[in-house]
PDB file of N, H, CA, C and O in Angstrom:
ATOM      1  N   MET A   1      47.473  -1.476  14.475  1.00  0.00           N
ATOM      2  CA  MET A   1      46.583  -1.782  13.357  1.00  0.00           C
ATOM      3  C   MET A   1      45.973  -3.177  13.511  1.00  0.00           C
ATOM      4  O   MET A   1      44.781  -3.371  13.273  1.00  0.00           O
ATOM      5  N   HIS A   2      46.799  -4.141  13.909  1.00  0.00           N
ATOM      6  H   HIS A   2      47.768  -3.983  14.102  1.00  0.00           H
ATOM      7  CA  HIS A   2      46.315  -5.509  14.078  1.00  0.00           C
ATOM      8  C   HIS A   2      45.269  -5.574  15.188  1.00  0.00           C
ATOM      9  O   HIS A   2      44.311  -6.339  15.076  1.00  0.00           O
ATOM     10  N   LEU A   3      45.426  -4.803  16.238  1.00  0.00           N
ATOM     11  H   LEU A   3      46.205  -4.181  16.329  1.00  0.00           H
ATOM     12  CA  LEU A   3      44.480  -4.788  17.340  1.00  0.00           C
ATOM     13  C   LEU A   3      43.121  -4.250  16.885  1.00  0.00           C
ATOM     14  O   LEU A   3      42.077  -4.739  17.317  1.00  0.00           O
ATOM     15  N   HIS A   4      43.144  -3.269  16.036  1.00  0.00           N
ATOM     16  H   HIS A   4      43.992  -2.872  15.685  1.00  0.00           H
ATOM     17  CA  HIS A   4      41.884  -2.711  15.548  1.00  0.00           C
ATOM     18  C   HIS A   4      41.114  -3.734  14.727  1.00  0.00           C
ATOM     19  O   HIS A   4      39.892  -3.822  14.839  1.00  0.00           O
ATOM     20  N   LEU A   5      41.806  -4.498  13.913  1.00  0.00           N
ATOM     21  H   LEU A   5      42.799  -4.427  13.821  1.00  0.00           H
ATOM     22  CA  LEU A   5      41.156  -5.534  13.108  1.00  0.00           C
ATOM     23  C   LEU A   5      40.551  -6.601  14.021  1.00  0.00           C
ATOM     24  O   LEU A   5      39.431  -7.062  13.804  1.00  0.00           O
ATOM     25  N   HIS A   6      41.309  -6.979  15.036  1.00  0.00           N
ATOM     26  H   HIS A   6      42.219  -6.604  15.212  1.00  0.00           H
ATOM     27  CA  HIS A   6      40.825  -7.984  15.983  1.00  0.00           C
ATOM     28  C   HIS A   6      39.573  -7.481  16.717  1.00  0.00           C
ATOM     29  O   HIS A   6      38.608  -8.228  16.880  1.00  0.00           O
ATOM     30  N   MET A   7      39.589  -6.242  17.151  1.00  0.00           N
ATOM     31  H   MET A   7      40.373  -5.635  17.019  1.00  0.00           H
ATOM     32  CA  MET A   7      38.427  -5.683  17.851  1.00  0.00           C
ATOM     33  C   MET A   7      37.224  -5.552  16.929  1.00  0.00           C
ATOM     34  O   MET A   7      36.093  -5.797  17.349  1.00  0.00           O
ATOM     35  N   ARG A   8      37.455  -5.169  15.681  1.00  0.00           N
ATOM     36  H   ARG A   8      38.373  -4.970  15.340  1.00  0.00           H
ATOM     37  CA  ARG A   8      36.351  -5.076  14.708  1.00  0.00           C
ATOM     38  C   ARG A   8      35.725  -6.445  14.484  1.00  0.00           C
ATOM     39  O   ARG A   8      34.503  -6.569  14.402  1.00  0.00           O
ATOM     40  N   MET A   9      36.560  -7.465  14.387  1.00  0.00           N
ATOM     41  H   MET A   9      37.553  -7.364  14.454  1.00  0.00           H
ATOM     42  CA  MET A   9      36.037  -8.817  14.188  1.00  0.00           C
ATOM     43  C   MET A   9      35.201  -9.261  15.389  1.00  0.00           C
ATOM     44  O   MET A   9      34.151  -9.880  15.217  1.00  0.00           O
ATOM     45  N   ARG A  10      35.655  -8.952  16.592  1.00  0.00           N
ATOM     46  H   ARG A  10      36.508  -8.449  16.732  1.00  0.00           H
ATOM     47  CA  ARG A  10      34.895  -9.330  17.786  1.00  0.00           C
ATOM     48  C   ARG A  10      33.557  -8.593  17.842  1.00  0.00           C
ATOM     49  O   ARG A  10      32.539  -9.174  18.219  1.00  0.00           O
ATOM     50  N   ILE A  11      33.561  -7.335  17.473  1.00  0.00           N
ATOM     51  H   ILE A  11      34.388  -6.862  17.167  1.00  0.00           H
ATOM     52  CA  ILE A  11      32.312  -6.561  17.476  1.00  0.00           C
ATOM     53  C   ILE A  11      31.334  -7.141  16.466  1.00  0.00           C
ATOM     54  O   ILE A  11      30.155  -7.304  16.779  1.00  0.00           O
ATOM     55  N   HIS A  12      31.796  -7.454  15.268  1.00  0.00           N
ATOM     56  H   HIS A  12      32.754  -7.321  15.014  1.00  0.00           H
ATOM     57  CA  HIS A  12      30.915  -8.016  14.237  1.00  0.00           C
ATOM     58  C   HIS A  12      30.413  -9.395  14.621  1.00  0.00           C
ATOM     59  O   HIS A  12      29.264  -9.735  14.337  1.00  0.00           O
ATOM     60  N   MET A  13      31.255 -10.195  15.263  1.00  0.00           N
ATOM     61  H   MET A  13      32.188  -9.919  15.493  1.00  0.00           H
ATOM     62  CA  MET A  13      30.829 -11.536  15.668  1.00  0.00           C
ATOM     63  C   MET A  13      29.744 -11.479  16.735  1.00  0.00           C
ATOM     64  O   MET A  13      28.911 -12.382  16.813  1.00  0.00           O
ATOM     65  N   ARG A  14      29.740 -10.439  17.554  1.00  0.00           N
ATOM     66  H   ARG A  14      30.417  -9.705  17.491  1.00  0.00           H
ATOM     67  CA  ARG A  14      28.708 -10.300  18.573  1.00  0.00           C
ATOM     68  C   ARG A  14      27.487  -9.537  18.065  1.00  0.00           C
ATOM     69  O   ARG A  14      26.405  -9.650  18.641  1.00  0.00           O
ATOM     70  N   MET A  15      27.645  -8.777  17.015  1.00  0.00           N
ATOM     71  H   MET A  15      28.523  -8.684  16.547  1.00  0.00           H
ATOM     72  CA  MET A  15      26.554  -7.954  16.511  1.00  0.00           C
ATOM     73  C   MET A  15      25.576  -8.785  15.663  1.00  0.00           C
ATOM     74  O   MET A  15      24.364  -8.622  15.807  1.00  0.00           O
ATOM     75  N   HIS A  16      26.062  -9.653  14.800  1.00  0.00           N
ATOM     76  H   HIS A  16      27.047  -9.786  14.683  1.00  0.00           H
ATOM     77  CA  HIS A  16      25.201 -10.359  13.855  1.00  0.00           C
ATOM     78  C   HIS A  16      24.185 -11.293  14.519  1.00  0.00           C
ATOM     79  O   HIS A  16      23.028 -11.295  14.098  1.00  0.00           O
ATOM     80  N   PRO A  17      24.551 -12.086  15.531  1.00  0.00           N
ATOM     81  CA  PRO A  17      23.503 -12.891  16.192  1.00  0.00           C
ATOM     82  C   PRO A  17      22.422 -12.030  16.840  1.00  0.00           C
ATOM     83  O   PRO A  17      21.250 -12.408  16.835  1.00  0.00           O
ATOM     84  N   GLY A  18      22.793 -10.899  17.387  1.00  0.00           N
ATOM     85  H   GLY A  18      23.745 -10.592  17.391  1.00  0.00           H
ATOM     86  CA  GLY A  18      21.798 -10.011  17.985  1.00  0.00           C
ATOM     87  C   GLY A  18      20.831  -9.461  16.945  1.00  0.00           C
ATOM     88  O   GLY A  18      19.632  -9.358  17.203  1.00  0.00           O
ATOM     89  N   LEU A  19      21.344  -9.109  15.777  1.00  0.00           N
ATOM     90  H   LEU A  19      22.318  -9.193  15.567  1.00  0.00           H
ATOM     91  CA  LEU A  19      20.469  -8.619  14.708  1.00  0.00           C
ATOM     92  C   LEU A  19      19.556  -9.728  14.206  1.00  0.00           C
ATOM     93  O   LEU A  19      18.385  -9.484  13.916  1.00  0.00           O
ATOM     94  N   ALA A  20      20.080 -10.943  14.101  1.00  0.00           N
ATOM     95  H   ALA A  20      21.032 -11.142  14.336  1.00  0.00           H
ATOM     96  CA  ALA A  20      19.261 -12.066  13.643  1.00  0.00           C
ATOM     97  C   ALA A  20      18.139 -12.353  14.635  1.00  0.00           C
ATOM     98  O   ALA A  20      17.003 -12.592  14.227  1.00  0.00           O
ATOM     99  N   ILE A  21      18.439 -12.334  15.917  1.00  0.00           N
ATOM    100  H   ILE A  21      19.362 -12.140  16.249  1.00  0.00           H
ATOM    101  CA  ILE A  21      17.423 -12.590  16.930  1.00  0.00           C
ATOM    102  C   ILE A  21      16.361 -11.489  16.928  1.00  0.00           C
ATOM    103  O   ILE A  21      15.172 -11.778  17.066  1.00  0.00           O
ATOM    104  N   SER A  22      16.774 -10.241  16.774  1.00  0.00           N
ATOM    105  H   SER A  22      17.739 -10.006  16.661  1.00  0.00           H
ATOM    106  CA  SER A  22      15.782  -9.161  16.755  1.00  0.00           C
ATOM    107  C   SER A  22      14.877  -9.257  15.535  1.00  0.00           C
ATOM    108  O   SER A  22      13.691  -8.938  15.623  1.00  0.00           O
ATOM    109  N   ALA A  23      15.416  -9.690  14.400  1.00  0.00           N
ATOM    110  H   ALA A  23      16.379  -9.949  14.329  1.00  0.00           H
ATOM    111  CA  ALA A  23      14.581  -9.862  13.205  1.00  0.00           C
ATOM    112  C   ALA A  23      13.562 -10.974  13.411  1.00  0.00           C
ATOM    113  O   ALA A  23      12.404 -10.832  13.017  1.00  0.00           O
ATOM    114  N   VAL A  24      13.978 -12.075  14.022  1.00  0.00           N
ATOM    115  H   VAL A  24      14.918 -12.190  14.342  1.00  0.00           H
ATOM    116  CA  VAL A  24      13.050 -13.181  14.285  1.00  0.00           C
ATOM    117  C   VAL A  24      11.948 -12.731  15.241  1.00  0.00           C
ATOM    118  O   VAL A  24      10.773 -13.017  15.012  1.00  0.00           O
ATOM    119  N   LEU A  25      12.318 -12.034  16.304  1.00  0.00           N
ATOM    120  H   LEU A  25      13.272 -11.801  16.490  1.00  0.00           H
ATOM    121  CA  LEU A  25      11.313 -11.588  17.266  1.00  0.00           C
ATOM    122  C   LEU A  25      10.360 -10.554  16.672  1.00  0.00           C
ATOM    123  O   LEU A  25       9.197 -10.481  17.069  1.00  0.00           O
ATOM    124  N   LYS A  26      10.842  -9.763  15.731  1.00  0.00           N
ATOM    125  H   LYS A  26      11.787  -9.822  15.409  1.00  0.00           H
ATOM    126  CA  LYS A  26       9.982  -8.761  15.100  1.00  0.00           C
ATOM    127  C   LYS A  26       8.864  -9.425  14.306  1.00  0.00           C
ATOM    128  O   LYS A  26       7.718  -8.977  14.347  1.00  0.00           O
ATOM    129  N   PHE A  27       9.198 -10.500  13.578  1.00  0.00           N
ATOM    130  H   PHE A  27      10.128 -10.863  13.545  1.00  0.00           H
ATOM    131  CA  PHE A  27       8.216 -11.159  12.733  1.00  0.00           C
ATOM    132  C   PHE A  27       7.506 -12.311  13.424  1.00  0.00           C
ATOM    133  O   PHE A  27       6.543 -12.843  12.873  1.00  0.00           O
ATOM    134  N   ALA A  28       7.944 -12.717  14.609  1.00  0.00           N
ATOM    135  H   ALA A  28       8.727 -12.285  15.057  1.00  0.00           H
ATOM    136  CA  ALA A  28       7.308 -13.831  15.308  1.00  0.00           C
ATOM    137  C   ALA A  28       5.869 -13.495  15.671  1.00  0.00           C
ATOM    138  O   ALA A  28       5.008 -14.375  15.659  1.00  0.00           O
ATOM    139  N   ASP A  29       5.596 -12.243  15.992  1.00  0.00           N
ATOM    140  H   ASP A  29       6.295 -11.528  16.002  1.00  0.00           H
ATOM    141  CA  ASP A  29       4.234 -11.846  16.332  1.00  0.00           C
ATOM    142  C   ASP A  29       3.302 -12.047  15.138  1.00  0.00           C
ATOM    143  O   ASP A  29       2.182 -12.530  15.302  1.00  0.00           O
ATOM    144  N   ASN A  30       3.757 -11.682  13.938  1.00  0.00           N
ATOM    145  H   ASN A  30       4.667 -11.289  13.805  1.00  0.00           H
ATOM    146  CA  ASN A  30       2.929 -11.852  12.740  1.00  0.00           C
ATOM    147  C   ASN A  30       2.713 -13.323  12.427  1.00  0.00           C
ATOM    148  O   ASN A  30       1.616 -13.715  12.030  1.00  0.00           O
ATOM    149  N   ILE A  31       3.739 -14.139  12.600  1.00  0.00           N
ATOM    150  H   ILE A  31       4.630 -13.821  12.922  1.00  0.00           H
ATOM    151  CA  ILE A  31       3.606 -15.572  12.330  1.00  0.00           C
ATOM    152  C   ILE A  31       2.622 -16.200  13.305  1.00  0.00           C
ATOM    153  O   ILE A  31       1.782 -17.007  12.907  1.00  0.00           O
ATOM    154  N   ALA A  32       2.720 -15.835  14.584  1.00  0.00           N
ATOM    155  H   ALA A  32       3.402 -15.179  14.908  1.00  0.00           H
ATOM    156  CA  ALA A  32       1.790 -16.368  15.584  1.00  0.00           C
ATOM    157  C   ALA A  32       0.359 -15.945  15.271  1.00  0.00           C
ATOM    158  O   ALA A  32      -0.573 -16.723  15.476  1.00  0.00           O
ATOM    159  N   ARG A  33       0.176 -14.738  14.785  1.00  0.00           N
ATOM    160  H   ARG A  33       0.933 -14.106  14.619  1.00  0.00           H
ATOM    161  CA  ARG A  33      -1.166 -14.257  14.440  1.00  0.00           C
ATOM    162  C   ARG A  33      -1.762 -15.062  13.282  1.00  0.00           C
ATOM    163  O   ARG A  33      -2.948 -15.390  13.299  1.00  0.00           O
ATOM    164  N   VAL A  34      -0.953 -15.372  12.294  1.00  0.00           N
ATOM    165  H   VAL A  34       0.011 -15.105  12.281  1.00  0.00           H
ATOM    166  CA  VAL A  34      -1.440 -16.163  11.148  1.00  0.00           C
ATOM    167  C   VAL A  34      -1.843 -17.560  11.601  1.00  0.00           C
ATOM    168  O   VAL A  34      -2.903 -18.050  11.211  1.00  0.00           O
ATOM    169  N   TYR A  35      -1.013 -18.210  12.420  1.00  0.00           N
ATOM    170  H   TYR A  35      -0.152 -17.811  12.736  1.00  0.00           H
ATOM    171  CA  TYR A  35      -1.359 -19.542  12.920  1.00  0.00           C
ATOM    172  C   TYR A  35      -2.613 -19.491  13.787  1.00  0.00           C
ATOM    173  O   TYR A  35      -3.440 -20.400  13.721  1.00  0.00           O
ATOM    174  N   ALA A  36      -2.766 -18.461  14.585  1.00  0.00           N
ATOM    175  H   ALA A  36      -2.094 -17.723  14.639  1.00  0.00           H
ATOM    176  CA  ALA A  36      -3.962 -18.341  15.423  1.00  0.00           C
ATOM    177  C   ALA A  36      -5.216 -18.213  14.559  1.00  0.00           C
ATOM    178  O   ALA A  36      -6.244 -18.810  14.882  1.00  0.00           O
ATOM    179  N   HIS A  37      -5.154 -17.457  13.485  1.00  0.00           N
ATOM    180  H   HIS A  37      -4.319 -16.972  13.223  1.00  0.00           H
ATOM    181  CA  HIS A  37      -6.308 -17.336  12.587  1.00  0.00           C
ATOM    182  C   HIS A  37      -6.618 -18.665  11.910  1.00  0.00           C
ATOM    183  O   HIS A  37      -7.785 -19.032  11.768  1.00  0.00           O
ATOM    184  N   ALA A  38      -5.590 -19.382  11.495  1.00  0.00           N
ATOM    185  H   ALA A  38      -4.643 -19.084  11.610  1.00  0.00           H
ATOM    186  CA  ALA A  38      -5.811 -20.680  10.848  1.00  0.00           C
ATOM    187  C   ALA A  38      -6.461 -21.670  11.808  1.00  0.00           C
ATOM    188  O   ALA A  38      -7.381 -22.394  11.429  1.00  0.00           O
ATOM    189  N   VAL A  39      -5.988 -21.701  13.040  1.00  0.00           N
ATOM    190  H   VAL A  39      -5.241 -21.113  13.348  1.00  0.00           H
ATOM    191  CA  VAL A  39      -6.574 -22.609  14.043  1.00  0.00           C
ATOM    192  C   VAL A  39      -8.009 -22.197  14.346  1.00  0.00           C
ATOM    193  O   VAL A  39      -8.876 -23.054  14.511  1.00  0.00           O
ATOM    194  N   ALA A  40      -8.265 -20.906  14.421  1.00  0.00           N
ATOM    195  H   ALA A  40      -7.560 -20.209  14.287  1.00  0.00           H
ATOM    196  CA  ALA A  40      -9.627 -20.431  14.688  1.00  0.00           C
ATOM    197  C   ALA A  40     -10.581 -20.827  13.564  1.00  0.00           C
ATOM    198  O   ALA A  40     -11.718 -21.216  13.830  1.00  0.00           O
ATOM    199  N   MET A  41     -10.134 -20.735  12.323  1.00  0.00           N
ATOM    200  H   MET A  41      -9.210 -20.419  12.108  1.00  0.00           H
ATOM    201  CA  MET A  41     -10.994 -21.127  11.201  1.00  0.00           C
ATOM    202  C   MET A  41     -11.274 -22.626  11.216  1.00  0.00           C
ATOM    203  O   MET A  41     -12.400 -23.050  10.958  1.00  0.00           O
ATOM    204  N   LEU A  42     -10.251 -23.432  11.519  1.00  0.00           N
ATOM    205  H   LEU A  42      -9.336 -23.088  11.729  1.00  0.00           H
ATOM    206  CA  LEU A  42     -10.466 -24.883  11.591  1.00  0.00           C
ATOM    207  C   LEU A  42     -11.398 -25.251  12.745  1.00  0.00           C
ATOM    208  O   LEU A  42     -12.250 -26.127  12.597  1.00  0.00           O
ATOM    209  N   ALA A  43     -11.242 -24.590  13.886  1.00  0.00           N
ATOM    210  H   ALA A  43     -10.550 -23.879  14.006  1.00  0.00           H
ATOM    211  CA  ALA A  43     -12.118 -24.856  15.028  1.00  0.00           C
ATOM    212  C   ALA A  43     -13.558 -24.455  14.706  1.00  0.00           C
ATOM    213  O   ALA A  43     -14.494 -25.177  15.051  1.00  0.00           O
ATOM    214  N   THR A  44     -13.736 -23.325  14.058  1.00  0.00           N
ATOM    215  H   THR A  44     -12.975 -22.739  13.778  1.00  0.00           H
ATOM    216  CA  THR A  44     -15.080 -22.886  13.667  1.00  0.00           C
ATOM    217  C   THR A  44     -15.727 -23.878  12.712  1.00  0.00           C
ATOM    218  O   THR A  44     -16.914 -24.180  12.832  1.00  0.00           O
ATOM    219  N   MET A  45     -14.938 -24.388  11.759  1.00  0.00           N
ATOM    220  H   MET A  45     -13.974 -24.143  11.662  1.00  0.00           H
ATOM    221  CA  MET A  45     -15.459 -25.373  10.811  1.00  0.00           C
ATOM    222  C   MET A  45     -15.873 -26.651  11.528  1.00  0.00           C
ATOM    223  O   MET A  45     -16.936 -27.204  11.248  1.00  0.00           O
ATOM    224  N   ALA A  46     -15.036 -27.124  12.452  1.00  0.00           N
ATOM    225  H   ALA A  46     -14.172 -26.675  12.679  1.00  0.00           H
ATOM    226  CA  ALA A  46     -15.340 -28.366  13.165  1.00  0.00           C
ATOM    227  C   ALA A  46     -16.571 -28.207  14.058  1.00  0.00           C
ATOM    228  O   ALA A  46     -17.421 -29.097  14.102  1.00  0.00           O
ATOM    229  N   ILE A  47     -16.672 -27.087  14.766  1.00  0.00           N
ATOM    230  H   ILE A  47     -15.982 -26.364  14.730  1.00  0.00           H
ATOM    231  CA  ILE A  47     -17.826 -26.854  15.643  1.00  0.00           C
ATOM    232  C   ILE A  47     -19.099 -26.696  14.823  1.00  0.00           C
ATOM    233  O   ILE A  47     -20.144 -27.218  15.208  1.00  0.00           O
ATOM    234  N   SER A  48     -19.033 -25.992  13.708  1.00  0.00           N
ATOM    235  H   SER A  48     -18.183 -25.567  13.395  1.00  0.00           H
ATOM    236  CA  SER A  48     -20.216 -25.812  12.854  1.00  0.00           C
ATOM    237  C   SER A  48     -20.669 -27.139  12.273  1.00  0.00           C
ATOM    238  O   SER A  48     -21.868 -27.406  12.193  1.00  0.00           O
ATOM    239  N   ALA A  49     -19.724 -27.969  11.867  1.00  0.00           N
ATOM    240  H   ALA A  49     -18.750 -27.751  11.932  1.00  0.00           H
ATOM    241  CA  ALA A  49     -20.085 -29.272  11.305  1.00  0.00           C
ATOM    242  C   ALA A  49     -20.785 -30.127  12.358  1.00  0.00           C
ATOM    243  O   ALA A  49     -21.727 -30.848  12.029  1.00  0.00           O
ATOM    244  N   GLN A  50     -20.349 -30.064  13.610  1.00  0.00           N
ATOM    245  H   GLN A  50     -19.584 -29.479  13.878  1.00  0.00           H
ATOM    246  CA  GLN A  50     -20.989 -30.837  14.673  1.00  0.00           C
ATOM    247  C   GLN A  50     -22.363 -30.269  15.038  1.00  0.00           C
ATOM    248  O   GLN A  50     -23.317 -31.026  15.216  1.00  0.00           O
ATOM    249  N   LEU A  51     -22.467 -28.958  15.150  1.00  0.00           N
ATOM    250  H   LEU A  51     -21.691 -28.343  15.006  1.00  0.00           H
ATOM    251  CA  LEU A  51     -23.733 -28.346  15.565  1.00  0.00           C
ATOM    252  C   LEU A  51     -24.825 -28.501  14.524  1.00  0.00           C
ATOM    253  O   LEU A  51     -25.979 -28.764  14.864  1.00  0.00           O
ATOM    254  N   PHE A  52     -24.472 -28.340  13.265  1.00  0.00           N
ATOM    255  H   PHE A  52     -23.535 -28.126  12.989  1.00  0.00           H
ATOM    256  CA  PHE A  52     -25.477 -28.354  12.205  1.00  0.00           C
ATOM    257  C   PHE A  52     -25.507 -29.659  11.434  1.00  0.00           C
ATOM    258  O   PHE A  52     -26.213 -29.762  10.431  1.00  0.00           O
ATOM    259  N   ALA A  53     -24.761 -30.653  11.874  1.00  0.00           N
ATOM    260  H   ALA A  53     -24.187 -30.569  12.689  1.00  0.00           H
ATOM    261  CA  ALA A  53     -24.710 -31.977  11.244  1.00  0.00           C
ATOM    262  C   ALA A  53     -24.399 -31.870   9.748  1.00  0.00           C
ATOM    263  O   ALA A  53     -25.042 -32.509   8.915  1.00  0.00           O
ATOM    264  N   LEU A  54     -23.416 -31.060   9.437  1.00  0.00           N
ATOM    265  H   LEU A  54     -22.894 -30.540  10.113  1.00  0.00           H
ATOM    266  CA  LEU A  54     -23.007 -30.879   8.048  1.00  0.00           C
ATOM    267  C   LEU A  54     -21.854 -31.815   7.706  1.00  0.00           C
ATOM    268  O   LEU A  54     -20.955 -32.027   8.520  1.00  0.00           O
ATOM    269  N   PRO A  55     -21.883 -32.372   6.502  1.00  0.00           N
ATOM    270  CA  PRO A  55     -20.743 -33.207   6.110  1.00  0.00           C
ATOM    271  C   PRO A  55     -19.539 -32.329   5.770  1.00  0.00           C
ATOM    272  O   PRO A  55     -19.687 -31.244   5.207  1.00  0.00           O
ATOM    273  N   VAL A  56     -18.373 -32.804   6.111  1.00  0.00           N
ATOM    274  H   VAL A  56     -18.253 -33.685   6.568  1.00  0.00           H
ATOM    275  CA  VAL A  56     -17.141 -32.080   5.793  1.00  0.00           C
ATOM    276  C   VAL A  56     -16.537 -32.758   4.572  1.00  0.00           C
ATOM    277  O   VAL A  56     -16.183 -33.936   4.614  1.00  0.00           O
ATOM    278  N   ALA A  57     -16.423 -32.001   3.483  1.00  0.00           N
ATOM    279  H   ALA A  57     -16.710 -31.044   3.449  1.00  0.00           H
ATOM    280  CA  ALA A  57     -15.899 -32.549   2.231  1.00  0.00           C
ATOM    281  C   ALA A  57     -14.612 -31.832   1.867  1.00  0.00           C
ATOM    282  O   ALA A  57     -14.456 -30.633   2.099  1.00  0.00           O
ATOM    283  N   LYS A  58     -13.711 -32.583   1.302  1.00  0.00           N
ATOM    284  H   LYS A  58     -13.838 -33.557   1.114  1.00  0.00           H
ATOM    285  CA  LYS A  58     -12.456 -31.997   0.846  1.00  0.00           C
ATOM    286  C   LYS A  58     -12.661 -31.520  -0.584  1.00  0.00           C
ATOM    287  O   LYS A  58     -12.929 -32.323  -1.477  1.00  0.00           O
ATOM    288  N   LYS A  59     -12.537 -30.226  -0.801  1.00  0.00           N
ATOM    289  H   LYS A  59     -12.319 -29.573  -0.075  1.00  0.00           H
ATOM    290  CA  LYS A  59     -12.688 -29.672  -2.143  1.00  0.00           C
ATOM    291  C   LYS A  59     -11.323 -29.529  -2.783  1.00  0.00           C
ATOM    292  O   LYS A  59     -10.401 -28.967  -2.193  1.00  0.00           O
ATOM    293  N   THR A  60     -11.207 -30.029  -3.967  1.00  0.00           N
ATOM    294  H   THR A  60     -11.956 -30.486  -4.447  1.00  0.00           H
ATOM    295  CA  THR A  60      -9.980 -29.862  -4.735  1.00  0.00           C
ATOM    296  C   THR A  60     -10.337 -29.299  -6.096  1.00  0.00           C
ATOM    297  O   THR A  60     -11.513 -29.183  -6.441  1.00  0.00           O
ATOM    298  N   ALA A  61      -9.349 -28.961  -6.845  1.00  0.00           N
ATOM    299  H   ALA A  61      -8.394 -29.055  -6.565  1.00  0.00           H
ATOM    300  CA  ALA A  61      -9.586 -28.438  -8.195  1.00  0.00           C
ATOM    301  C   ALA A  61     -10.260 -29.503  -9.056  1.00  0.00           C
ATOM    302  O   ALA A  61     -11.089 -29.167  -9.903  1.00  0.00           O
ATOM    303  N   ASP A  62      -9.923 -30.783  -8.859  1.00  0.00           N
ATOM    304  H   ASP A  62      -9.250 -31.056  -8.172  1.00  0.00           H
ATOM    305  CA  ASP A  62     -10.544 -31.855  -9.638  1.00  0.00           C
ATOM    306  C   ASP A  62     -12.032 -31.976  -9.314  1.00  0.00           C
ATOM    307  O   ASP A  62     -12.842 -32.191 -10.216  1.00  0.00           O
ATOM    308  N   ASN A  63     -12.400 -31.840  -8.045  1.00  0.00           N
ATOM    309  H   ASN A  63     -11.742 -31.665  -7.312  1.00  0.00           H
ATOM    310  CA  ASN A  63     -13.804 -31.948  -7.663  1.00  0.00           C
ATOM    311  C   ASN A  63     -14.642 -30.829  -8.262  1.00  0.00           C
ATOM    312  O   ASN A  63     -15.784 -31.064  -8.656  1.00  0.00           O
ATOM    313  N   ARG A  64     -14.111 -29.635  -8.338  1.00  0.00           N
ATOM    314  H   ARG A  64     -13.184 -29.444  -8.018  1.00  0.00           H
ATOM    315  CA  ARG A  64     -14.871 -28.523  -8.900  1.00  0.00           C
ATOM    316  C   ARG A  64     -15.136 -28.721 -10.384  1.00  0.00           C
ATOM    317  O   ARG A  64     -16.220 -28.393 -10.866  1.00  0.00           O
ATOM    318  N   HIS A  65     -14.155 -29.259 -11.121  1.00  0.00           N
ATOM    319  H   HIS A  65     -13.274 -29.525 -10.730  1.00  0.00           H
ATOM    320  CA  HIS A  65     -14.361 -29.451 -12.555  1.00  0.00           C
ATOM    321  C   HIS A  65     -15.330 -30.588 -12.829  1.00  0.00           C
ATOM    322  O   HIS A  65     -16.077 -30.534 -13.805  1.00  0.00           O
ATOM    323  N   ARG A  66     -15.335 -31.608 -11.998  1.00  0.00           N
ATOM    324  H   ARG A  66     -14.728 -31.652 -11.204  1.00  0.00           H
ATOM    325  CA  ARG A  66     -16.242 -32.747 -12.211  1.00  0.00           C
ATOM    326  C   ARG A  66     -17.685 -32.407 -11.902  1.00  0.00           C
ATOM    327  O   ARG A  66     -18.594 -32.925 -12.551  1.00  0.00           O
ATOM    328  N   SER A  67     -17.915 -31.534 -10.907  1.00  0.00           N
ATOM    329  H   SER A  67     -17.177 -31.113 -10.380  1.00  0.00           H
ATOM    330  CA  SER A  67     -19.296 -31.260 -10.485  1.00  0.00           C
ATOM    331  C   SER A  67     -19.998 -30.314 -11.443  1.00  0.00           C
ATOM    332  O   SER A  67     -21.226 -30.230 -11.410  1.00  0.00           O
ATOM    333  N   SER A  68     -19.284 -29.607 -12.284  1.00  0.00           N
ATOM    334  H   SER A  68     -18.287 -29.675 -12.311  1.00  0.00           H
ATOM    335  CA  SER A  68     -19.961 -28.665 -13.176  1.00  0.00           C
ATOM    336  C   SER A  68     -20.304 -29.264 -14.506  1.00  0.00           C
ATOM    337  O   SER A  68     -20.877 -28.586 -15.359  1.00  0.00           O
TER     338      SER A  68
END
């Protein structure tokens, strides 16, 4: 009986890190895709501002209420 408990503990100790790693790898593709889209939008904004000589302004909630 004691041997079975010991073997179960060893199996669980080796199983949980593998499950954690597989979960991270499953969602890593989605996280990388989100960062790639964010970088692409920032690059597009920077290139457009240079090509068309547009000023880059930081819009906040305070700026929107003041301008109206």
